[in-house]
C-alpha positions as CSV (number, residue, x, y, z in Angstrom):
1,M,9.8,121.3,17.1
2,E,9.9,123.0,20.4
3,F,8.0,126.3,20.7
4,T,10.2,129.0,22.3
5,G,8.3,132.2,21.9
6,C,5.4,134.1,20.3
7,Y,5.2,134.9,16.6
8,N,7.7,137.5,15.5
9,P,6.5,139.2,12.2
10,R,10.1,140.2,11.4
11,M,10.9,136.5,11.0
12,S,8.4,135.8,8.3
13,N,10.2,132.6,7.0
14,R,9.7,130.7,10.2
15,Y,6.6,129.0,11.4
16,Y,5.6,128.6,15.0
17,F,3.3,125.9,16.4
18,L,1.4,126.5,19.6
19,S,1.1,123.5,21.8
20,S,-1.8,124.6,23.8
21,I,-4.6,127.2,23.9
22,V,-3.2,128.5,27.1
23,L,0.1,129.4,25.4
24,L,-1.9,131.0,22.6
25,S,-3.7,133.2,25.0
26,A,-0.5,134.3,26.7
27,C,1.0,135.3,23.4
28,A,-2.1,137.3,22.4
29,T,-2.3,139.3,25.7
30,E,1.3,140.0,26.6
31,P,2.9,142.7,24.5
32,P,6.6,142.3,23.6
33,A,9.0,144.1,25.9
34,P,10.1,147.5,24.5
35,D,13.3,147.3,22.4
36,P,15.5,150.3,23.3
37,M,17.2,150.3,19.9
38,R,13.9,150.3,18.0
39,D,11.7,152.2,20.4
40,G,14.3,154.4,21.9
41,G,12.5,157.7,21.2
42,L,9.3,156.5,22.8
43,L,11.1,155.2,25.9
44,W,13.1,158.4,26.2
45,V,10.0,160.6,26.2
46,K,8.2,158.3,28.6
47,H,10.9,157.6,31.2
48,S,13.9,160.0,31.0
49,A,14.5,162.8,33.4
50,E,16.3,164.5,30.5
51,Y,13.1,164.9,28.5
52,R,11.3,166.6,31.4
53,A,14.4,168.8,32.1
54,I,14.3,170.0,28.5
55,T,10.6,170.9,28.5
56,E,10.9,172.7,31.8
57,Q,13.9,174.6,30.4
58,V,12.1,175.6,27.2
59,Y,9.1,177.0,29.1
60,A,11.3,178.7,31.8
61,K,13.3,180.5,29.0
62,A,10.1,181.6,27.3
63,T,8.7,182.9,30.5
64,L,11.9,184.9,31.2
65,D,11.7,186.4,27.7
66,L,8.1,187.6,27.9
67,P,8.6,191.1,29.4
68,R,11.1,192.3,26.8
69,F,9.1,191.1,23.8
70,I,5.9,192.7,25.3
71,E,7.8,196.0,25.8
72,D,9.4,196.1,22.4
73,T,6.5,197.1,20.3
74,S,8.5,196.5,17.1
75,W,9.0,192.8,17.9
76,S,7.1,190.1,16.0
77,V,8.0,186.5,15.1
78,I,5.7,186.6,12.0
79,P,7.7,187.4,8.8
80,G,6.4,190.6,7.3
81,Q,4.3,191.7,10.3
82,E,5.0,195.4,10.5
83,D,3.2,198.4,12.0
84,A,1.8,196.1,14.6
85,A,2.7,198.2,17.7
86,H,-1.0,199.1,18.2
87,L,-2.2,195.4,18.2
88,P,-2.7,193.3,21.3
89,V,0.1,190.8,22.0
90,A,-0.2,187.1,21.5
91,V,1.7,183.8,21.6
92,I,1.0,180.7,19.5
93,L,1.4,177.2,20.8
94,D,1.1,173.8,19.1
95,V,-1.0,171.3,21.0
96,D,0.3,167.7,20.7
97,E,3.7,167.1,22.3
98,T,3.8,170.9,23.2
99,V,0.8,171.3,25.5
100,V,-0.3,167.7,25.9
101,S,1.8,164.6,25.8
102,N,0.5,161.7,23.8
103,I,3.3,159.3,24.7
104,D,1.0,156.7,26.1
105,F,-1.0,156.7,22.8
106,Q,2.3,156.4,20.8
107,M,3.4,153.4,22.9
108,T,0.1,151.5,22.6
109,F,-1.8,152.3,19.4
110,E,-2.0,149.7,16.6
111,R,-0.1,150.9,13.6
112,P,-0.6,152.3,11.0
113,F,-1.6,155.7,12.4
114,E,-5.0,157.0,11.5
115,N,-6.6,160.2,12.8
116,W,-9.6,158.4,14.2
117,K,-7.4,156.4,16.5
118,L,-5.9,159.4,18.2
119,D,-9.4,161.0,18.2
120,E,-10.9,158.1,20.1
121,W,-7.9,157.8,22.5
122,T,-8.1,161.5,23.5
123,R,-11.8,161.2,24.2
124,S,-11.4,158.2,26.4
125,T,-8.3,159.3,28.5
126,D,-7.3,162.3,30.5
127,A,-4.7,164.5,28.9
128,T,-1.1,164.4,30.2
129,P,0.6,167.8,30.4
130,V,4.0,168.7,28.9
131,H,5.8,169.9,32.0
132,G,6.2,173.7,32.2
133,V,3.4,174.7,29.8
134,R,0.7,175.5,32.4
135,E,3.0,177.8,34.3
136,F,4.1,179.5,31.1
137,V,0.5,180.2,30.0
138,E,-0.4,181.5,33.4
139,A,2.6,183.9,33.2
140,A,1.7,185.0,29.7
141,R,-1.9,185.6,30.5
142,G,-1.0,187.4,33.7
143,A,1.1,189.8,31.6
144,G,-1.9,190.5,29.3
145,V,-0.8,188.2,26.4
146,T,-3.5,186.3,24.4
147,V,-2.7,182.6,24.0
148,F,-3.7,180.8,20.7
149,F,-3.4,177.1,20.0
150,V,-2.7,175.9,16.4
151,T,-2.9,172.2,15.9
152,N,-3.0,169.9,12.9
153,R,-5.6,167.7,14.5
154,P,-8.2,167.7,11.6
155,C,-11.8,168.7,11.7
156,E,-13.6,165.5,10.5
157,A,-17.2,164.4,10.8
158,V,-17.8,161.4,13.1
159,E,-20.6,159.0,12.6
160,G,-23.3,159.6,15.3
161,M,-22.2,163.1,16.2
162,S,-24.0,166.2,14.9
163,D,-21.0,168.5,15.4
164,P,-19.2,168.7,12.0
165,C,-15.9,169.3,13.9
166,P,-16.1,167.3,17.2
167,Q,-12.3,167.3,17.4
168,R,-12.3,171.0,18.3
169,Q,-14.2,170.4,21.5
170,A,-12.1,167.3,22.2
171,T,-9.0,169.5,21.8
172,I,-10.4,172.2,24.1
173,D,-11.1,169.5,26.7
174,D,-7.6,168.1,26.4
175,I,-6.1,171.5,27.0
176,G,-8.4,172.1,29.9
177,E,-7.4,168.8,31.4
178,V,-3.8,170.0,31.8
179,G,-5.0,173.1,33.6
180,I,-5.4,175.6,30.8
181,V,-8.8,177.0,30.1
182,T,-9.5,178.0,26.5
183,D,-12.3,178.2,23.9
184,A,-13.1,177.8,20.2
185,D,-12.0,181.4,19.4
186,H,-8.4,180.5,20.4
187,V,-8.0,176.9,19.0
188,F,-7.5,176.5,15.3
189,L,-7.5,173.0,13.7
190,S,-6.7,171.9,10.1
191,E,-9.4,171.1,7.6
192,E,-11.6,174.0,8.8
193,R,-12.3,177.4,7.3
194,G,-10.5,176.2,4.2
195,W,-7.2,175.6,6.1
196,N,-5.0,172.6,5.6
197,R,-2.0,171.2,7.4
198,E,0.2,174.2,6.4
199,K,0.2,176.2,9.6
200,S,1.6,179.4,8.2
201,T,-1.8,180.3,6.9
202,R,-3.3,180.2,10.4
203,R,-0.4,182.1,11.9
204,S,-0.9,184.8,9.3
205,Y,-4.6,184.9,10.2
206,I,-3.8,185.5,13.9
207,A,-1.3,188.2,12.9
208,Q,-4.1,190.2,11.3
209,T,-5.4,191.0,14.8
210,H,-2.4,190.4,17.1
211,R,1.3,191.1,17.4
212,V,2.7,187.6,17.7
213,I,5.8,187.7,20.0
214,M,6.4,183.9,20.4
215,L,5.9,180.6,18.7
216,I,6.2,177.3,20.7
217,G,6.1,173.9,19.1
218,D,7.8,170.5,18.5
219,D,7.9,170.5,14.7
220,L,9.7,172.7,12.2
221,G,6.2,173.4,10.7
222,D,5.2,175.2,13.9
223,F,7.7,177.9,13.0
224,L,8.4,177.9,9.3
225,P,6.3,177.3,6.1
226,C,6.8,174.7,3.5
227,V,8.9,172.2,5.5
228,R,7.4,168.9,4.2
229,R,8.2,166.5,1.5
230,K,4.5,166.7,0.5
231,P,3.6,170.4,0.1
232,Y,0.3,171.9,1.1
233,V,-1.2,175.0,-0.5
234,P,0.2,177.7,-0.7
235,C,3.5,175.8,-0.7
236,T,4.6,174.2,-4.0
237,N,8.1,173.0,-3.2
238,T,9.2,169.7,-1.8
239,A,11.4,170.1,1.3
240,T,14.4,167.8,1.5
241,A,16.4,167.1,4.6
242,A,19.0,169.5,3.4
243,D,16.4,172.2,2.8
244,R,15.1,171.8,6.4
245,M,18.7,172.1,7.7
246,A,19.1,175.3,5.7
247,M,15.9,176.7,7.2
248,V,17.2,176.1,10.7
249,E,20.5,177.8,9.9
250,K,18.9,180.8,8.3
251,N,16.8,181.4,11.4
252,T,19.5,180.8,14.0
253,H,18.8,184.2,15.6
254,L,15.2,183.1,16.5
255,W,15.8,179.8,18.2
256,G,15.4,180.4,21.9
257,N,14.7,184.0,21.1
258,G,11.0,184.1,20.2
259,W,10.9,180.6,18.7
260,Y,11.0,177.8,21.3
261,I,11.1,174.2,20.1
262,L,10.5,171.0,22.2
263,P,11.9,167.6,21.4
264,N,9.8,165.0,19.6
265,P,11.7,161.9,18.4
266,M,8.4,160.1,17.8
267,H,6.6,161.6,14.9
268,G,6.4,164.8,12.8
269,S,7.3,166.4,9.5
270,W,10.9,165.3,10.0
271,T,9.9,161.7,9.2
272,S,8.9,162.6,5.7
273,A,12.3,164.1,4.9
274,I,14.4,161.1,5.9
275,P,16.4,160.1,2.8
276,R,14.8,157.0,1.3
């Protein structure tokens, strides 16, 4: 039988015979061309002018809104935060796909995803910025706003490292590589201080000392609690796709008005709510 291509795992009932070691090497080293139908989200983030236009637009709108939220001392985007007029002002940003883009990792890592794979990749590569974020942070800090970063990168021990949470410094380094200086007092990971992947707990922690005027992220969980099919404490409910849509509709007044969401068709809590 004539060999016409490299092994395709989606055609498991066929067998391919390699006629030479040269051909075997070629198949092993040349990745398949991206499939626009299967990998459309990845290709869109990597190559489209539209994606960049959206991120620039989101951060430009957030920058324009800063003065009025700073001036309105009754304004907060944290539910239940009242009598906070005397507190210093803060904004909270997610990290991955909000401050730094991991599109190159998404296009090249060997599935399935595991935390250590992203951890190793971020240590070995320079971070790529999401366009518009550096200018926004400069404007916010210039106006006296404290900037916090809340990420679900987990604190995990790594063999050979004495730091029990080396991911924190790796995250600080990533943020620095896109031109934003920060420190451990302003970067909060999951699996530290008793926190888990439910970000509302960390937002509430920040709200104890700051009036939070903006949230910026790429996932519904960057804004709202209990958005996942698999709940994390203190959540107990399973969020369906319909539940998530209802959450968006209930908070229509905040989208683009204190809550600023960036597109991420690659990964996130939305994948857990897709009907099976």
